[in-house]
PAZAPA-4460 file (N, C-alpha, C; in steps of 0.05 Angstrom, whole numbers, plus 32768, in hexadecimal, padded with zeros to 4 digits):
% residues 132
    n_x    n_y    n_z   ca_x   ca_y   ca_z    c_x    c_y    c_z   seq   type   mol
   80C8   805C   8098   80DB   803C   8099   80CB   8034   80AA     1      M     A
   80C4   8019   809A   80B6   7FF4   80A8   80B0   7FF1   80B7     2      V     A
   80B1   7FEA   80C2   80C4   7FE0   80E0   80AB   7FBC   80E0     3      D     A
   80C7   7FAF   80EA   80B1   7F92   80E1   80A1   7F82   80F4     4      E     A
   8087   7F85   80F7   8080   7F76   8126   807B   7F60   810D     5      Q     A
   8079   7F5F   8132   8088   7F46   813E   8070   7F26   8149     6      Q     A
   8058   7F30   813D   803E   7F2F   813A   8038   7F12   812E     7      T     A
   8025   7F05   812E   8025   7EE7   8128   8010   7EE5   8114     8      S     A
   8011   7ED9   80FD   8007   7ED2   80E0   7FF4   7EB6   80EA     9      N     A
   7FF7   7EAA   80FB   7FE4   7E99   810C   7FC5   7E94   8101    10      D     A
   7FBE   7EAF   8103   7FA1   7EB2   80FF   7F95   7ECF   80E4    11      N     A
   7FAC   7EC1   80CD   7FB1   7ED5   80B5   7FB1   7EB7   8097    12      L     A
   7F9A   7EA8   80A2   7F9D   7E8E   808C   7F9E   7E95   8078    13      L     A
   7F8D   7EA6   8068   7F87   7EAF   804D   7F8A   7ECF   8048    14      F     A
   7FAA   7ED5   802D   7F9F   7EED   802B   7F7F   7F01   801F    15      P     A
   7F82   7F19   8027   7F5A   7F15   800F   7F67   7F2A   8000    16      I     A
   7F7F   7F22   7FF8   7F93   7F36   7FDC   7FAE   7F2D   7FD8    17      L     A
   7FB0   7F28   7FC7   7FC9   7F33   7FC0   7FD0   7F3C   7F9E    18      R     A
   7FF0   7F48   7FAE   7FF3   7F54   7F94   8010   7F56   7F93    19      G     A
   8022   7F74   7F88   803E   7F5A   7F80   804C   7F78   7F88    20      E     A
   8067   7F6C   7F9B   8070   7F7C   7FAB   808C   7F81   7FA6    21      S     A
   8081   7FA5   7FAF   80AB   7FAE   7F8A   80B5   7FC0   7FA3    22      V     A
   80B4   7FB8   7FCB   80C6   7FC9   7FCA   80CA   7FBD   7FE6    23      A     A
   80C6   7FC7   8002   80D5   7FC6   8025   80C2   7FA3   8023    24      E     A
   80CC   7F9E   8028   80CC   7F7D   8036   80C1   7F7B   8054    25      G     A
   80AD   7F6E   8058   809A   7F7D   807E   8085   7F70   8072    26      G     A
   807C   7F79   8092   805F   7F88   8099   804B   7F93   80A1    27      S     A
   8032   7F9B   809D   8033   7FB6   80B4   800E   7FAF   80B1    28      I     A
   800D   7FBE   80C2   7FEE   7FB8   80CE   7FE7   7FCF   80D0    29      D     A
   7FD7   7FD7   80CC   7FCC   7FF4   80B9   7FA7   7FF6   80BD    30      G     A
   7F9C   800C   80B7   7F84   801C   80B7   7F82   8027   8089    31      E     A
   7F79   8015   807A   7F66   8018   806C   7F5B   8040   805E    32      V     A
   7F6A   803B   8055   7F66   805C   804B   7F5F   8060   8028    33      V     A
   7F54   8065   8023   7F49   805C   8003   7F48   8077   7FF9    34      I     A
   7F66   8078   7FE9   7F67   8094   7FCB   7F4D   8083   7FC3    35      I     A
   7F4B   8092   7FB0   7F37   8096   7F9C   7F34   80A8   7F84    36      C     A
   7F48   80C9   7F8D   7F43   80DF   7F80   7F5F   80EF   7F8B    37      K     A
   7F70   80E8   7F79   7F88   8110   7F71   7F80   811B   7F8E    38      A     A
   7F67   812C   7F9D   7F65   8138   7FA8   7F5E   8128   7FCC    39      A     A
   7F60   811C   7FC3   7F59   810C   7FE6   7F74   80F7   7FE5    40      D     A
   7F84   80F9   7FD7   7FA8   8104   7FDD   7FB1   8118   7FF2    41      L     A
   7FAD   8125   7FFA   7FB0   8141   8002   7FA6   8141   8014    42      N     A
   7FAB   813A   8034   7F9F   8130   8045   7FAB   8128   806B    43      R     A
   7FB1   8135   807E   7FC2   8125   8093   7FB8   8107   8095    44      E     A
   7FD8   80F9   8086   7FD7   80E0   808F   7FE2   80DE   80AF    45      W     A
   7FE8   80BF   80B1   7FEA   80B6   80D1   8003   80A8   80C6    46      N     A
   8014   8094   80D4   8027   808F   80C2   8013   8071   80C4    47      S     A
   8001   806D   80D2   7FFC   8052   80CB   7FE8   803F   80C0    48      R     A
   7FD7   805A   80A4   7FCB   8058   80A2   7FD4   8048   8076    49      E     A
   7FC9   803B   8072   7FD1   8028   8060   7FC5   8041   8041    50      I     A
   7FD4   803F   8035   7FC2   8051   8011   7FB5   803E   7FFD    51      A     A
   7FA3   8044   7FFE   7F9C   8026   7FF1   7F88   8044   7FDB    52      V     A
   7F96   8041   7FBB   7F9B   8039   7F9E   7F8E   803F   7F90    53      L     A
   7F73   8050   7F8D   7F69   804C   7F74   7F79   804D   7F60    54      D     A
   7F6D   8031   7F3C   7F76   8034   7F2D   7F73   804B   7F17    55      S     A
   7F5B   805E   7F28   7F4F   8078   7F13   7F6F   8084   7F10    56      A     A
   7F7D   8094   7F36   7F9F   8096   7F3C   7FB7   809A   7F30    57      L     A
   7FAC   8085   7F1D   7FCE   807C   7F05   7FDF   8097   7EF2    58      Q     A
   7FC3   8099   7EE1   7FD4   80A8   7ED6   7FE5   80BC   7EE2    59      E     A
   7FD2   80D1   7EF1   7FDC   80E6   7F00   7FEC   80E2   7F12    60      H     A
   7FF4   80C8   7F1F   800A   80C1   7F2F   8022   80B9   7F15    61      L     A
   8016   80B6   7EFB   8033   80BA   7EE5   803E   80D2   7EE8    62      E     A
   8029   80E3   7EDE   802A   8107   7ED1   803B   8113   7EEF    63      I     A
   8032   810D   7F0C   8039   811B   7F23   804B   8101   7F3E    64      N     A
   806C   80F6   7F2A   806C   80F8   7F41   8075   80F7   7F50    65      P     A
   8078   8111   7F64   807D   811C   7F78   8073   8110   7F92    66      G     A
   8054   811E   7F92   8035   810A   7F9A   804D   80E8   7FA2    67      V     A
   804B   80E1   7F95   8051   80BE   7F9D   806B   80BD   7FA5    68      V     A
   8075   80D8   7FB0   8095   80DC   7FB9   808C   80E9   7FDD    69      D     A
   807A   80F9   7FD6   806C   810B   7FF2   805F   80F0   7FF8    70      E     A
   8044   80E6   7FF2   8041   80C8   7FF3   8048   80BA   800B    71      L     A
   805D   80A7   8003   806C   809B   8013   807C   80A0   8028    72      F     A
   8084   80C0   802B   808A   80CA   8036   807B   80D5   8053    73      G     A
   8064   80C6   804E   804E   80C9   805D   8042   80AD   8065    74      K     A
   804B   809E   805B   8036   8081   8065   8044   8078   805C    75      V     A
   804D   805C   8074   805C   803D   8068   8059   8030   805A    76      S     A
   803A   8044   804D   8038   8002   8042   8021   8020   8035    77      A     A
   801E   800C   8013   8001   8029   8001   8008   800A   7FF7    78      A     A
   7FE6   8003   7FE5   7FDC   7FFA   7FD6   7FD8   7FF6   7FBB    79      I     A
   7FDC   7FEB   7FAC   7FD8   7FFA   7F8D   7FCC   7FE5   7F80    80      C     A
   7FB4   7FEC   7F6D   7FA0   7FDD   7F5F   7FB6   7FED   7F3B    81      E     A
   7FC5   7FF6   7F46   7FD5   7FFA   7F1F   8008   8002   7F34    82      F     A
   8006   7FF3   7F1C   8026   8000   7F23   8038   7FE1   7F1A    83      G     A
   804F   7FF2   7F11   8065   7FEB   7EF8   8083   7FE3   7F1C    84      E     A
   808C   7FBB   7F0A   8095   7FC0   7F26   80B9   7FD3   7F1B    85      I     A
   80C0   7FEF   7F13   80CE   7FF0   7F10   80C0   8010   7F13    86      M     A
   80A7   8016   7F03   80A9   802D   7F12   80A6   8040   7F2A    87      G     A
   809E   805E   7F22   8095   8070   7F3B   8087   806D   7F56    88      E     A
   806E   804C   7F54   8060   8042   7F6B   808D   803B   7F7E    89      L     A
   8094   801D   7F71   80B1   801A   7F76   80BF   8025   7F77    90      A     A
   80C9   8031   7F78   80E0   8050   7F76   80DE   805D   7F90    91      S     A
   80C8   8071   7F84   80C6   807B   7F9F   80C4   8072   7FC2    92      F     A
   80B9   804D   7FB7   80A9   8049   7FD4   80CC   8033   7FE3    93      A     A
   80D5   8036   7FCD   80F8   8022   7FDC   8107   8040   7FE5    94      V     A
   8106   8054   7FCC   8115   806F   7FE2   810D   8071   800B    95      I     A
   80E0   8074   8004   80EC   807D   801F   80DA   8067   8035    96      R     A
   80F0   804D   802F   80E2   8032   8042   80D7   802B   8043    97      G     A
   80BC   8027   802A   809B   8024   8038   8097   8014   801D    98      A     A
   8083   8003   8030   8074   7FE6   8026   8065   7FE8   8015    99      I     A
   806A   7FDD   7FE9   8055   7FE6   7FE0   8052   7FD7   7FC6   100      C     A
   8036   7FD3   7FD7   8028   7FC3   7FB8   8014   7FC3   7F9B   101      I     A
   802B   7FBD   7F93   8010   7FC3   7F70   8002   7FB0   7F6A   102      I     A
   7FF2   7FB2   7F59   7FE2   7F9A   7F48   7FCA   7F94   7F5A   103      R     A
   7FC2   7F9C   7F63   7FB5   7F92   7F83   7F95   7F8C   7F72   104      V     A
   7F8A   7F89   7F69   7F75   7F8C   7F5A   7F5C   7F91   7F66   105      D     A
   7F42   7F9C   7F68   7F2F   7FA2   7F74   7F35   7FA2   7F91   106      D     A
   7F50   7FB7   7F97   7F58   7FBC   7FAE   7F3D   7FCA   7FC0   107      A     A
   7F37   7FE8   7FAC   7F27   7FF5   7FB1   7F08   7FEF   7FBB   108      T     A
   7EFE   7FDB   7FB8   7EEC   7FD2   7FAD   7EE7   7FB7   7FC1   109      D     A
   7EFF   7FA1   7FCF   7F02   7F96   7FE0   7F04   7F9E   7FF1   110      V     A
   7F18   7FB0   7FF6   7F1B   7FBD   802C   7F11   7FE1   801D   111      L     A
   7F02   7FDC   8039   7EF9   7FF9   8049   7EFA   8007   804F   112      E     A
   7F04   8017   8050   7F05   803F   8063   7F17   8032   807A   113      N     A
   7F1D   802D   808B   7F2B   802E   80A4   7F24   8010   80B0   114      G     A
   7F24   7FFD   8097   7F37   7FDE   809B   7F43   7FDC   80B3   115      M     A
   7F47   7FBB   80C0   7F5B   7FBE   80C8   7F6C   7FB4   80B6   116      H     A
   7F86   7FAF   80B3   7F97   7F9E   809D   7FB4   7F9E   80A2   117      I     A
   7FBA   7F7D   8099   7FDA   7F80   8097   7FD8   7F75   807C   118      R     A
   7FF2   7F84   8079   8008   7F8C   805E   801D   7F7E   805D   119      V     A
   8022   7F6A   8058   803D   7F4C   8058   803F   7F56   8034   120      V     A
   8062   7F58   8037   8070   7F59   801A   8081   7F47   802F   121      A     A
   808D   7F2F   800A   809B   7F1A   8005   80A8   7F20   7FF2   122      H     A
   80BC   7F1A   7FF5   80CF   7F12   7FE2   80B9   7F2C   7FC5   123      E     A
   80B7   7F26   7FBA   809B   7F32   7FA0   8078   7F2F   7F9B   124      S     A
   8078   7F21   7FB8   8062   7F1A   7FBA   8059   7F36   7FD0   125      R     A
   8030   7F44   7FD1   8033   7F4D   7FE0   800A   7F42   7FE6   126      G     A
   8004   7F40   8006   7FF0   7F2B   800F   7FE4   7F44   8016   127      D     A
   7FC8   7F3F   8020   7FB8   7F59   8032   7FA2   7F41   8048   128      I     A
   7FA8   7F49   8058   7FA6   7F3C   8075   7F91   7F48   807B   129      Y     A
   7F6F   7F3E   8082   7F61   7F47   808B   7F60   7F4C   80AC   130      F     A
   7F67   7F5F   80C5   7F63   7F63   80DA   7F54   7F60   80ED   131      I     A
   7F42   7F6A   80EE   7F26   7F6F   8102   7F19   7F91   80EB   132      D     A
***
């Protein structure tokens, strides 16, 4: 479940990426883990890691919805280059109480593994901020 953080947004002027929020609202700080291949999903996850899913995974996740459920059972947030408002990503994120931001163009090109970011989901908008 996503916890509401009481941190100030004063130093977060402009998001580096923006997408559509389809699940829980709130914000979370964490480290980026970029996932480009299905095999990369089979790893130990820290609950503060933020999964960033490459568009190449879309077909695999549509065929294997259990993988999506398992992912949202391990992470508190995911940023996806693909997705539908009423799709599996959204459904499993809601069930698991996670933040899910979809349709974030070029997320795997802009973000880097280990980058410290804040994901803010408010109503239907999802913003991603660089922290340090």
